[in-house]
C-alpha positions as CSV (number, residue, x, y, z in Angstrom):
1,M,0.0,0.0,0.0
2,E,1.3,3.5,-0.9
3,N,1.9,6.2,1.7
4,N,0.2,9.4,0.8
5,T,2.2,12.5,1.5
6,S,0.5,15.7,2.7
7,Q,1.3,17.2,-0.7
8,E,-0.6,14.4,-2.5
9,K,-3.6,14.9,-0.1
10,E,-3.7,18.6,-1.1
11,R,-3.6,17.9,-4.8
12,V,-6.4,19.6,-6.7
13,Y,-7.6,18.5,-10.1
14,S,-10.3,21.0,-10.7
15,F,-10.9,24.6,-9.7
16,D,-14.4,23.4,-8.7
17,E,-12.8,21.4,-5.9
18,L,-11.4,24.6,-4.3
19,P,-13.2,26.6,-1.7
20,V,-14.5,30.1,-2.7
21,V,-11.3,31.7,-1.4
22,I,-8.0,30.0,-0.7
23,N,-5.0,31.1,1.4
24,V,-1.4,31.4,0.4
25,R,-0.5,27.8,1.5
26,E,-3.3,26.5,-0.7
27,L,-2.3,28.7,-3.5
28,A,1.3,27.2,-3.4
29,A,-0.1,23.7,-3.4
30,V,-2.5,24.4,-6.3
31,L,0.2,26.0,-8.4
32,G,2.9,23.5,-7.4
33,I,5.2,26.4,-6.2
34,S,6.8,27.2,-2.9
35,K,5.0,29.2,-0.2
36,S,7.6,31.9,-0.6
37,A,6.8,32.1,-4.4
38,A,3.1,32.2,-3.6
39,Y,3.6,35.2,-1.3
40,T,5.6,36.9,-4.0
41,L,2.7,36.4,-6.4
42,T,0.4,38.1,-3.9
43,H,2.5,41.3,-4.2
44,I,2.1,41.5,-8.0
45,K,0.0,44.6,-8.8
46,D,-2.7,42.8,-10.8
47,F,-2.8,39.6,-8.8
48,P,-6.3,39.0,-7.2
49,V,-5.8,39.2,-3.4
50,I,-8.0,40.3,-0.6
51,R,-6.2,41.4,2.6
52,F,-7.8,41.3,6.0
53,G,-5.0,42.7,8.2
54,K,-2.3,40.1,7.9
55,R,-4.6,37.5,6.4
56,I,-4.4,37.1,2.6
57,V,-7.0,35.2,0.6
58,I,-7.4,34.7,-3.1
59,P,-10.8,34.3,-4.7
60,R,-11.0,31.1,-6.6
61,D,-12.8,32.6,-9.7
62,R,-10.5,35.6,-9.9
63,L,-7.4,33.3,-9.6
64,K,-8.7,31.3,-12.5
65,A,-9.3,34.4,-14.6
66,W,-5.9,35.7,-13.7
67,L,-4.2,32.5,-14.8
68,D,-6.3,32.4,-18.0
69,A,-5.2,36.0,-18.8
70,H,-1.5,35.0,-18.3
71,V,-1.4,31.8,-20.3
72,G,1.6,31.9,-22.6
73,S,3.4,34.5,-20.4
74,E,6.5,33.6,-18.6
75,C,7.1,34.9,-15.1
76,V,10.5,35.6,-13.7
77,F,10.9,36.3,-10.0
78,D,13.9,38.3,-8.9
79,L,14.1,39.5,-5.3
80,G,10.4,39.7,-5.1
81,L,9.9,41.6,-8.3
82,Y,7.8,40.4,-11.2
83,Y,8.8,40.7,-14.8
84,P,6.4,39.4,-17.4
85,E,8.3,38.3,-20.5
């Protein structure tokens, strides 16, 4: 019998499986990036975030629209800055 890692348990196959809003940890798991990279994404000017004090949430539908709008773009992270190429 295979052991499931916590990352495998968090794997999402459809946006419909996500809650209406997700946090940064869930964003990292969905995109397959580090939590640090996910936090960097939340500081991009057009990235869809809602801040409640220190809490950051990302609306599922806005995330999907943002990803759709950036298909074909390449993102380069450098010291927390975002450069679309």
